[in-house]
C-alpha positions, 0 to 999 in steps of 0.5 A: 624400333626398341628392344628390351631383353632381361636377364639375371633371374633364377632360383636362390635360397632365402637370404640369397641375392640376384641382380636383374638386368634389363638392356635396351636399344636406342636412346631410351634412357635419356627420356624414359623412367624405368621401372621393375614390376613383378607378378606372382601366380594369383596376384596382381602385377605390383610395382617393385621399384623405379628410377627416373631419368633424374635418378630419383628412386622409389620402392615398394614398402616390402622391398625397401632396404633389400632392393636397389634400382639403378641405371647405367646410361652408357650401357642402356641398362637398368638393374635390380639388385635384390639381396636378402631375398624371401620366398615371398619374392618369387615372381616373374620380374618385368622391367618397364620404360615409361614415358608420359606420352610416348609408348611404354616398352616391356621386357620379356619377363624373367623368373625369380624363385626363392625356396629353401 
């Protein structure tokens, strides 16, 4: 019923920027919090950033000041603006829509590669 499509990944040099987008169908944005996770090879999936229905944001310490999560409810889209990218940011990034009681929805993942 709910379709989630990610886009915006790619390969950039250190210090570069990317903006990830995650679009969802339906009315999910009025009841779901949105999160971005990432997972690098050999590492556990980690929460990168989140934004609640009430527009409260949180960030993993290593991305504070560099990443910005935002929502556009009219477009049913959540964004992750990533600036000053570092090689350690290299990972597959997944968007997630989370509700305390309703099922979660996940994007398909998009690869972000930061290298010289």
